[in-house]
N, C-alpha and C positions, 0 to 999 in steps of 0.2 A: 823671583819669577824670571824665567829665561825669555829672551826676546827672540822673535822668529828670525831665522837666517834666510838667506836668499832662496834656499830650497824649500823652506816651510811656507805654507800659505799664510797670508796676513789675516788677523782676526776679522776684518771686514769681509774678506772673501769667504772665510769659513762660515761666518754668520749668514751670508747670502746663500751659500750652498745648503746650509742647514734649513733655512727658511723654505727654499724651493723644494727640498726633499720632504719637509713636513707638509707643505701644501700638496705635493704629489701623493704622499701617504694618506692625507685626508681624503683626497679624491678616490684613492684606491679602497680605503676602508668604507667610504660611502657607497661605492659600487658594490662591494661585497655585502654590505648591510642591506642595500636595496634588494639584492637577490635573495637574501635570507628572510627578509621581512615580507616580501610580496606574497608568498604562499599562505601566510597567516593573515592576509588582508591589511597589512600595515605598510607604511613607508619607513625608510630609515629614520627620518625625523620624528615620526610618531613613536617608533620603537625607542629612540633616544630619550624622549620626554617621559614615556611610560617607565623606562628603565631607571630614570632618576628618582622616581617616587615608588618603586617596588617595595622598598624596605622601610620607608618613612615618608609621610605626607610632607610636602614642601610648598611654600608659596611660589608663584611664578618667578619672582626675583631670585629666590634660592636656587631654583632649577637653572636659571640663566647663569648664575655664578658657577655652579657645578659644571655646566656644559661649556662655559666660556663663550657664550653668545648673548645677543641682546635680549632684554626683557620683552621687547615688542615681538620678536620672533617666537619666543616661547609662548607668549600670550596667545598669539594667533594659532599655534599648534594645540595648546591646551584647550582653547575654545572649540576647535575642531574635534578633538578627542571627546570632549563633553557632548558635543552635538551627535557624535557617532555612538554614544553610549559606552565608550571604552574607558572613560574617567569621569570623575565628578568633583565638584567643589564642595568643601566642607568648611564650617566656621573655623577660624583661627583664634584660639584663646589669647594669643600674644599680640594680635593685630586685627582689629575688627574688619578693616577694608581689604587686607591681603589674605584672601581665602586660600585654603590648603587644597592642593590637587592630590587626589588619590585614584588609583586604578579601580575600575569596577570588576566584578567577576569576569565579564567578557574581555576586559582589557588584560587581566591576569592570564586568562586562557589563551589569548592571542600571543602574548609573550612566551608562554610555556610551549606553544607549538613551534616556536623558533629554536628553542634550546637544543634539541637533538642535532639539527643541521649546523647550528653554531658550534657545538662541541666537535662535530665531525670535521668542520672546516679548521677549527683551532688545532686539532690533532694533525691534519694534513700540513698546516703551516709549521707546526713544531717538528714534524718529520722532515720537511724540506730544509728548515733552517737549523734544526737541532735545538733541544730544550734549553741548553746552556746559553746559546747565542740569542735565543728569544728572550731569556731572562736578562741577559746583558743589554739588549736593545731596549727593553722596558726600563731598566734602571737608568740608562743614559737619557731616555726621553723624559723620565720623571725628574732627573737632576736638571735638565735643560729647562723644563717647565718651572721648577722651583726657583731657578736663577732668574728667569724672566719675571716671575711674580715678585721676587725680592727687589729687582731693579724698578719695577713698576711702582712698588710701594715707596721707594725712595723718592 
C-alpha cells in the first residue's frame, strides 16, 4: 500500500471530507424526498419506513438496522403510521413481543403515488450526472458503507 505524498490528502482529511459530503448528501436526499412525499400525504421519514416494509414485514429493530437509525426513532414513526392507518402491526412468529410492521392498502397507495415523480427525478439526475457516473457513485458509496460496517464489527 502506498503512503500519501505531500500532494495527496492524508486519510484523516479524506475521511472528514467524505463524512461532510455524506452528511450534505443526506440533507439533500431528505429535501428531495420531502418534496416527493408531500403530495402523497407522507413525510420523507414515513416514506422511508414504509419503503423498508414494502416487500417483507419487519420488526421495528429490523427496520432500524436497514435504515441505519435508532430503534426508538423507527418505533415513533411506525406508531404514527399505524395511527394514520398507513401501516399495521401483525404477530411475529419468530418473536412474540417484536410485532411485524406491514403497510396497509392506504400505505401502499400512498407510496405508489410517489413512484412516477421519483422515477422522473431519478431520470433527471441520471441525465445531469450520466448513468455511468451515477452507477460509479453508488458503487463507491456502497463500498464505503461496507468498509465502515466491517470496521464497526471489528
